[in-house]
Structures are given as C-alpha cells and as structure tokens.
Short mmCIF file of the C-alpha atoms (twelve columns), coordinates in Angstrom:
data_MODEL
# 
_entry.id   MODEL 
# 
loop_
_atom_site.group_PDB 
_atom_site.id 
_atom_site.type_symbol 
_atom_site.label_atom_id 
_atom_site.label_alt_id 
_atom_site.label_comp_id 
_atom_site.label_asym_id 
_atom_site.label_seq_id 
_atom_site.Cartn_x 
_atom_site.Cartn_y 
_atom_site.Cartn_z 
_atom_site.pdbx_PDB_model_num 
ATOM 1   C CA . MET A 1   16.333 23.839 1.262  1 
ATOM 2   C CA . LYS A 2   13.884 21.526 -0.353 1 
ATOM 3   C CA . ALA A 3   12.654 18.645 2.025  1 
ATOM 4   C CA . GLN A 4   10.333 15.647 1.497  1 
ATOM 5   C CA . VAL A 5   8.433  14.141 4.266  1 
ATOM 6   C CA . LEU A 6   6.951  10.679 3.833  1 
ATOM 7   C CA . GLN A 7   4.295  10.320 6.325  1 
ATOM 8   C CA . HIS A 8   2.173  7.058  6.821  1 
ATOM 9   C CA . VAL A 9   -0.411 7.934  9.086  1 
ATOM 10  C CA . PRO A 10  -2.258 11.306 10.269 1 
ATOM 11  C CA . PHE A 11  -0.965 10.830 13.835 1 
ATOM 12  C CA . GLU A 12  2.751  10.513 13.205 1 
ATOM 13  C CA . GLY A 13  3.877  13.868 12.021 1 
ATOM 14  C CA . ILE A 14  7.076  15.692 12.181 1 
ATOM 15  C CA . GLY A 15  6.680  17.262 15.580 1 
ATOM 16  C CA . SER A 16  9.659  19.580 16.526 1 
ATOM 17  C CA . MET A 17  11.142 19.139 12.987 1 
ATOM 18  C CA . ALA A 18  8.584  21.534 11.890 1 
ATOM 19  C CA . ASP A 19  10.132 24.540 13.652 1 
ATOM 20  C CA . TRP A 20  13.512 23.474 12.544 1 
ATOM 21  C CA . LEU A 21  12.511 23.435 8.835  1 
ATOM 22  C CA . ALA A 22  10.599 26.779 9.280  1 
ATOM 23  C CA . GLN A 23  13.548 28.431 10.724 1 
ATOM 24  C CA . ARG A 24  15.481 27.588 7.600  1 
ATOM 25  C CA . ASN A 25  12.890 28.927 5.362  1 
ATOM 26  C CA . ALA A 26  12.532 25.351 3.777  1 
ATOM 27  C CA . THR A 27  9.964  24.179 0.876  1 
ATOM 28  C CA . VAL A 28  8.403  21.130 2.343  1 
ATOM 29  C CA . GLY A 29  6.623  18.490 0.398  1 
ATOM 30  C CA . TRP A 30  4.477  15.658 1.762  1 
ATOM 31  C CA . THR A 31  3.884  12.202 0.619  1 
ATOM 32  C CA . ARG A 32  0.902  11.082 2.814  1 
ATOM 33  C CA . PHE A 33  0.568  7.520  2.067  1 
ATOM 34  C CA . PHE A 34  -2.795 7.438  3.746  1 
ATOM 35  C CA . GLU A 35  -4.377 9.675  0.951  1 
ATOM 36  C CA . PRO A 36  -5.212 8.557  -2.276 1 
ATOM 37  C CA . ALA A 37  -2.839 9.064  -5.158 1 
ATOM 38  C CA . ALA A 38  0.051  9.824  -2.888 1 
ATOM 39  C CA . ALA A 39  2.935  10.824 -5.276 1 
ATOM 40  C CA . LEU A 40  6.582  10.682 -4.795 1 
ATOM 41  C CA . PRO A 41  8.949  13.403 -6.241 1 
ATOM 42  C CA . ASP A 42  12.181 13.097 -8.226 1 
ATOM 43  C CA . PRO A 43  14.858 12.661 -5.254 1 
ATOM 44  C CA . ALA A 44  17.349 14.421 -7.172 1 
ATOM 45  C CA . GLY A 45  16.104 17.734 -6.458 1 
ATOM 46  C CA . LEU A 46  15.971 17.236 -2.750 1 
ATOM 47  C CA . ASP A 47  17.958 18.380 -0.056 1 
ATOM 48  C CA . LEU A 48  16.558 16.276 2.724  1 
ATOM 49  C CA . VAL A 49  14.254 13.241 2.950  1 
ATOM 50  C CA . ILE A 50  12.494 12.632 6.259  1 
ATOM 51  C CA . VAL A 51  10.720 9.162  6.677  1 
ATOM 52  C CA . MET A 52  8.121  9.040  9.442  1 
ATOM 53  C CA . GLY A 53  6.885  6.361  11.633 1 
ATOM 54  C CA . GLY A 54  3.591  4.300  11.667 1 
ATOM 55  C CA . PRO A 55  2.020  1.268  13.083 1 
ATOM 56  C CA . MET A 56  2.379  -1.066 9.973  1 
ATOM 57  C CA . SER A 57  5.156  -3.307 9.055  1 
ATOM 58  C CA . VAL A 58  7.680  -2.811 6.263  1 
ATOM 59  C CA . ASN A 59  6.888  -6.479 5.645  1 
ATOM 60  C CA . ASP A 60  3.314  -5.662 4.694  1 
ATOM 61  C CA . GLU A 61  3.797  -5.078 1.037  1 
ATOM 62  C CA . ALA A 62  1.057  -7.505 0.026  1 
ATOM 63  C CA . GLU A 63  -1.448 -5.473 1.894  1 
ATOM 64  C CA . LEU A 64  0.145  -1.970 1.473  1 
ATOM 65  C CA . PRO A 65  1.776  -2.166 -2.069 1 
ATOM 66  C CA . TRP A 66  2.829  1.436  -1.754 1 
ATOM 67  C CA . LEU A 67  5.767  0.107  0.430  1 
ATOM 68  C CA . LYS A 68  7.805  -1.144 -2.566 1 
ATOM 69  C CA . ALA A 69  7.460  2.237  -4.206 1 
ATOM 70  C CA . GLU A 70  8.349  3.928  -1.048 1 
ATOM 71  C CA . LYS A 71  11.451 1.752  -0.560 1 
ATOM 72  C CA . ALA A 72  12.663 2.320  -4.110 1 
ATOM 73  C CA . PHE A 73  12.370 6.012  -3.688 1 
ATOM 74  C CA . VAL A 74  14.357 5.818  -0.341 1 
ATOM 75  C CA . ARG A 75  16.891 3.564  -2.076 1 
ATOM 76  C CA . ASP A 76  17.345 6.205  -4.908 1 
ATOM 77  C CA . ALA A 77  17.330 9.136  -2.603 1 
ATOM 78  C CA . ILE A 78  20.333 7.833  -0.638 1 
ATOM 79  C CA . ARG A 79  22.114 6.603  -4.045 1 
ATOM 80  C CA . ALA A 80  21.912 10.242 -5.152 1 
ATOM 81  C CA . GLY A 81  23.526 11.364 -1.878 1 
ATOM 82  C CA . VAL A 82  20.421 13.106 -0.633 1 
ATOM 83  C CA . PRO A 83  20.580 13.644 3.353  1 
ATOM 84  C CA . THR A 84  17.928 10.925 4.532  1 
ATOM 85  C CA . LEU A 85  16.621 10.478 8.180  1 
ATOM 86  C CA . GLY A 86  14.111 7.536  9.160  1 
ATOM 87  C CA . VAL A 87  12.266 7.602  12.488 1 
ATOM 88  C CA . CYS A 88  11.106 4.528  13.963 1 
ATOM 89  C CA . LEU A 89  9.207  2.690  11.037 1 
ATOM 90  C CA . GLY A 90  11.362 5.181  8.904  1 
ATOM 91  C CA . ALA A 91  14.528 3.784  10.173 1 
ATOM 92  C CA . GLN A 92  13.172 0.314  9.389  1 
ATOM 93  C CA . LEU A 93  12.027 1.358  5.941  1 
ATOM 94  C CA . ILE A 94  15.561 2.495  5.229  1 
ATOM 95  C CA . ALA A 95  17.197 -0.657 6.550  1 
ATOM 96  C CA . SER A 96  14.656 -2.820 4.489  1 
ATOM 97  C CA . ALA A 97  15.388 -0.689 1.260  1 
ATOM 98  C CA . LEU A 98  19.142 -1.502 1.851  1 
ATOM 99  C CA . GLY A 99  18.505 -5.321 2.260  1 
ATOM 100 C CA . ALA A 100 18.349 -5.504 5.706  1 
ATOM 101 C CA . SER A 101 15.702 -7.632 7.779  1 
ATOM 102 C CA . VAL A 102 13.102 -6.031 9.885  1 
ATOM 103 C CA . THR A 103 11.611 -8.553 12.476 1 
ATOM 104 C CA . ARG A 104 9.613  -8.463 15.766 1 
ATOM 105 C CA . ASN A 105 11.613 -7.024 18.721 1 
ATOM 106 C CA . PRO A 106 11.986 -9.419 21.834 1 
ATOM 107 C CA . VAL A 107 9.684  -6.936 23.570 1 
ATOM 108 C CA . LYS A 108 7.645  -3.978 22.781 1 
ATOM 109 C CA . GLU A 109 9.223  -0.646 23.837 1 
ATOM 110 C CA . ILE A 110 6.782  1.985  24.414 1 
ATOM 111 C CA . GLY A 111 7.613  5.172  26.783 1 
ATOM 112 C CA . TRP A 112 10.516 7.129  27.923 1 
ATOM 113 C CA . PHE A 113 13.635 4.890  28.283 1 
ATOM 114 C CA . GLU A 114 17.458 5.474  28.329 1 
ATOM 115 C CA . VAL A 115 19.478 4.931  25.361 1 
ATOM 116 C CA . THR A 116 23.179 4.413  25.479 1 
ATOM 117 C CA . ALA A 117 25.389 5.750  22.340 1 
ATOM 118 C CA . THR A 118 27.974 3.504  20.631 1 
ATOM 119 C CA . PRO A 119 30.178 6.240  19.068 1 
ATOM 120 C CA . ILE A 120 31.682 5.761  15.850 1 
ATOM 121 C CA . ASP A 121 34.448 7.830  14.267 1 
ATOM 122 C CA . GLY A 122 33.401 10.205 11.610 1 
ATOM 123 C CA . GLY A 123 29.553 9.846  12.366 1 
ATOM 124 C CA . PHE A 124 27.139 11.556 14.342 1 
ATOM 125 C CA . ARG A 125 27.762 11.595 18.096 1 
ATOM 126 C CA . PHE A 126 24.629 11.155 20.492 1 
ATOM 127 C CA . PRO A 127 25.265 11.777 24.103 1 
ATOM 128 C CA . ASP A 128 26.739 8.810  26.127 1 
ATOM 129 C CA . ARG A 129 23.393 8.285  27.637 1 
ATOM 130 C CA . PHE A 130 20.116 10.094 26.992 1 
ATOM 131 C CA . THR A 131 16.338 9.325  27.498 1 
ATOM 132 C CA . ALA A 132 14.296 9.289  24.508 1 
ATOM 133 C CA . PHE A 133 10.705 8.535  23.721 1 
ATOM 134 C CA . HIS A 134 9.906  4.938  22.111 1 
ATOM 135 C CA . TRP A 135 6.846  3.217  20.455 1 
ATOM 136 C CA . HIS A 136 7.793  0.180  18.696 1 
ATOM 137 C CA . GLY A 137 7.436  -3.761 18.563 1 
ATOM 138 C CA . GLU A 138 9.578  -4.319 15.636 1 
ATOM 139 C CA . THR A 139 13.575 -3.963 15.101 1 
ATOM 140 C CA . PHE A 140 15.808 -3.519 12.135 1 
ATOM 141 C CA . ALA A 141 19.101 -5.444 11.512 1 
ATOM 142 C CA . LEU A 142 21.974 -3.332 10.196 1 
ATOM 143 C CA . PRO A 143 22.255 -2.732 6.586  1 
ATOM 144 C CA . ALA A 144 25.499 -3.876 4.946  1 
ATOM 145 C CA . GLY A 145 27.943 -1.057 5.560  1 
ATOM 146 C CA . ALA A 146 25.924 0.512  8.378  1 
ATOM 147 C CA . ARG A 147 27.399 1.373  11.765 1 
ATOM 148 C CA . ARG A 148 25.479 1.192  14.987 1 
ATOM 149 C CA . LEU A 149 25.049 4.565  16.914 1 
ATOM 150 C CA . ALA A 150 23.032 3.685  19.767 1 
ATOM 151 C CA . ALA A 151 21.531 0.692  21.795 1 
ATOM 152 C CA . SER A 152 19.046 0.357  24.629 1 
ATOM 153 C CA . ALA A 153 18.338 -2.454 27.153 1 
ATOM 154 C CA . ALA A 154 15.008 -3.475 25.377 1 
ATOM 155 C CA . CYS A 155 16.588 -3.171 21.670 1 
ATOM 156 C CA . GLU A 156 20.015 -3.810 20.453 1 
ATOM 157 C CA . ASN A 157 19.934 -1.720 17.391 1 
ATOM 158 C CA . GLN A 158 18.439 1.994  18.350 1 
ATOM 159 C CA . ALA A 159 20.264 3.895  15.776 1 
ATOM 160 C CA . PHE A 160 22.441 3.451  12.722 1 
ATOM 161 C CA . GLN A 161 24.250 5.518  10.101 1 
ATOM 162 C CA . VAL A 162 24.956 4.602  6.375  1 
ATOM 163 C CA . GLY A 163 27.792 6.764  4.832  1 
ATOM 164 C CA . ASP A 164 27.762 10.468 5.702  1 
ATOM 165 C CA . ARG A 165 24.290 11.615 4.936  1 
ATOM 166 C CA . VAL A 166 21.937 8.834  6.334  1 
ATOM 167 C CA . VAL A 167 20.764 8.188  9.878  1 
ATOM 168 C CA . GLY A 168 17.855 5.848  11.229 1 
ATOM 169 C CA . VAL A 169 16.642 6.178  14.482 1 
ATOM 170 C CA . GLN A 170 14.226 3.739  16.347 1 
ATOM 171 C CA . PHE A 171 13.204 6.436  18.995 1 
ATOM 172 C CA . HIS A 172 11.252 9.623  18.361 1 
ATOM 173 C CA . LEU A 173 13.421 12.842 19.134 1 
ATOM 174 C CA . GLU A 174 10.887 14.954 17.499 1 
ATOM 175 C CA . THR A 175 8.162  14.454 20.144 1 
ATOM 176 C CA . THR A 176 6.138  17.215 21.359 1 
ATOM 177 C CA . PRO A 177 3.272  17.575 23.614 1 
ATOM 178 C CA . HIS A 178 0.943  17.671 20.667 1 
ATOM 179 C CA . SER A 179 2.565  14.492 19.073 1 
ATOM 180 C CA . LEU A 180 2.545  12.611 22.099 1 
ATOM 181 C CA . ASP A 181 -1.210 13.353 22.556 1 
ATOM 182 C CA . GLU A 182 -1.745 12.218 18.801 1 
ATOM 183 C CA . ILE A 183 0.009  8.890  19.076 1 
ATOM 184 C CA . VAL A 184 -1.154 8.127  22.684 1 
ATOM 185 C CA . GLY A 185 -4.986 8.868  21.398 1 
ATOM 186 C CA . ALA A 186 -4.492 6.685  18.233 1 
ATOM 187 C CA . CYS A 187 -2.438 3.638  20.081 1 
ATOM 188 C CA . ARG A 188 -3.651 3.822  23.639 1 
ATOM 189 C CA . ALA A 189 -4.710 0.056  23.329 1 
ATOM 190 C CA . GLU A 190 -0.896 -0.830 23.132 1 
ATOM 191 C CA . LEU A 191 -0.392 0.528  26.664 1 
ATOM 192 C CA . VAL A 192 -0.427 -2.657 28.436 1 
ATOM 193 C CA . PRO A 193 2.133  -2.273 31.519 1 
ATOM 194 C CA . ALA A 194 5.202  -4.404 31.050 1 
ATOM 195 C CA . ARG A 195 8.757  -3.964 31.861 1 
ATOM 196 C CA . PHE A 196 9.668  -1.696 28.671 1 
ATOM 197 C CA . VAL A 197 5.891  -0.384 28.292 1 
ATOM 198 C CA . GLN A 198 5.089  2.346  30.454 1 
ATOM 199 C CA . ALA A 199 1.361  3.129  31.589 1 
ATOM 200 C CA . GLU A 200 -0.076 6.296  30.183 1 
ATOM 201 C CA . ALA A 201 -0.027 8.102  33.327 1 
ATOM 202 C CA . GLN A 202 3.613  7.391  33.804 1 
ATOM 203 C CA . LEU A 203 4.701  8.305  30.405 1 
ATOM 204 C CA . ARG A 204 2.686  11.519 30.496 1 
ATOM 205 C CA . ALA A 205 4.263  12.482 33.913 1 
ATOM 206 C CA . ASP A 206 7.744  11.781 32.533 1 
ATOM 207 C CA . ALA A 207 7.403  13.688 29.382 1 
ATOM 208 C CA . PRO A 208 7.537  17.500 30.337 1 
ATOM 209 C CA . ARG A 209 11.156 16.998 31.471 1 
ATOM 210 C CA . HIS A 210 12.308 15.444 28.351 1 
ATOM 211 C CA . PHE A 211 10.651 17.401 25.599 1 
ATOM 212 C CA . ALA A 212 13.384 20.160 25.231 1 
ATOM 213 C CA . PRO A 213 16.511 17.928 25.346 1 
ATOM 214 C CA . VAL A 214 15.034 15.438 22.823 1 
ATOM 215 C CA . ASN A 215 14.065 18.377 20.462 1 
ATOM 216 C CA . ALA A 216 17.441 19.907 20.815 1 
ATOM 217 C CA . LEU A 217 19.156 16.528 20.116 1 
ATOM 218 C CA . MET A 218 16.833 16.041 16.607 1 
ATOM 219 C CA . GLY A 219 18.081 19.693 15.775 1 
ATOM 220 C CA . ALA A 220 21.459 18.630 16.080 1 
ATOM 221 C CA . LEU A 221 21.126 15.615 14.111 1 
ATOM 222 C CA . LEU A 222 19.065 17.419 11.091 1 
ATOM 223 C CA . ASP A 223 22.043 20.028 11.539 1 
ATOM 224 C CA . TYR A 224 24.619 17.225 10.910 1 
ATOM 225 C CA . LEU A 225 22.852 15.470 8.132  1 
ATOM 226 C CA . THR A 226 22.240 18.846 6.072  1 
ATOM 227 C CA . ARG A 227 25.627 20.238 6.693  1 
ATOM 228 C CA . ASP A 228 26.943 22.045 3.604  1 
ATOM 229 C CA . ALA A 229 23.889 20.334 1.736  1 
ATOM 230 C CA . VAL A 230 22.400 23.081 0.453  1 
ATOM 231 C CA . SER A 231 25.244 25.368 -0.640 1 
ATOM 232 C CA . GLY A 232 26.872 22.368 -2.233 1 
ATOM 233 C CA . ARG A 233 23.890 21.806 -4.674 1 
ATOM 234 C CA . PRO A 234 24.027 23.976 -7.862 1 
ATOM 235 C CA . GLY A 235 21.040 26.564 -7.638 1 
ATOM 236 C CA . GLY A 236 20.540 25.551 -3.834 1 
ATOM 237 C CA . GLU A 237 18.382 28.032 -1.993 1 
# 
C-alpha cells in the first residue's frame, strides 16, 4: 500500500492512523506544506490520500498559494479513483476542490461532542450516535453529488461521502493522547468556554474514555475506503 499524507502544520499529524498504516506495511509519503519546497507526487501511483487538518482556511489562497496546488492534487486523486480521506481542514479542502463553499460555522466547536449519523445506502455507516473530538470554526457545504454521513448540534455537515472512495470528516477520529497534547499546546488560546467550546480541563478529563472508540472507528473508516484498493491495482503491494 502506498499512502500520501498532506500535512499543513507540525502539530496536526495522523495520530492513530500511523499504527493502522504500519500494520499494513504501508509506504507513507509526506507532503508537509509548512516546509520549503513541499512536493506533491503523481496521484495515479497511490492507494490512499490522507488530507489532514490545520488552523488556516481553504479560502486563504492569496496568503498561502500552495492551497491551489493542493486542491488540484486532491481533485486529480479523486478523479483517478484514489481512496481519499479528509480530516477537518482536509474535509473542507476536498469540498472546496470539488466546487463547494467553505464558510464560517455559526459557532466554534472545540472538544468532545456527540455526532449523529445520517445513514446512506451503499455508503460508510457511522454508529447512530457517537462522541468525537472537534476543533473547527468553519464548515463545508456539500459538494455536488456528495451525501451527508453525519451531523451535530453545532454543525450541520459533519461528514460526507463522494462516490465509493472519498470521505470527509469534520471531526478527529485519529485523536491520541499525544495528538491531543499537540493541538491543545498550539491552539490553547481558542479555548474560551462557550456552549460548544470545552474548557481545557474538561476536554482533557473527557478524553481517556474516548480514545479507543474513536480510533477503532477511524480504523473501520480506513478499512472501508481501501477495501480491495491494493489488490485491485496492477503491481499493488
């Protein structure tokens, strides 16, 4: 399996997905847009694209010109049939690459909050209700042809699916103790308590009981996206 991770800031890595990839002996390439001369590969040779989060907006192309190249790459990967997963900003990037708008959400959503599935025929099925980790202030509209997979009280579009191999999730199922420490350490100033913003003490207290369930759900989602993907490619490893 050949996977490519698109990473936007050092403190938002792939969390529990690292173990999932290692268990499958995946070859993992990285495009780190915060490093000079970040390069994007030919998507045609990939079995999985993972687009991660970050504090910037997909609308910041004037300040961050690499966003245009990233969106073009994501669009090309989807057109080539490469399984593609977007997480938080990554989901917004997929939506934007496919022509949908990304705008400010009515409220910030930061912490552990419940998500409700909106099941679709033939798509990935989330549990009817589950708790996930959130950290976002913007939201995506559904791209043309996309189907909503989940919603929350704070955000109508929490997850979507395009075709059989593309899923965007606004929440963070990959969260581990280390990744939680990283994002809190970098973005602590945003933790101004509100209806959908937990105080640091509360989100840390809630975290231990949620790590295993969300990581298992992330594994199930990756399994779904990559089912038969490698064996179906000529020369796949």
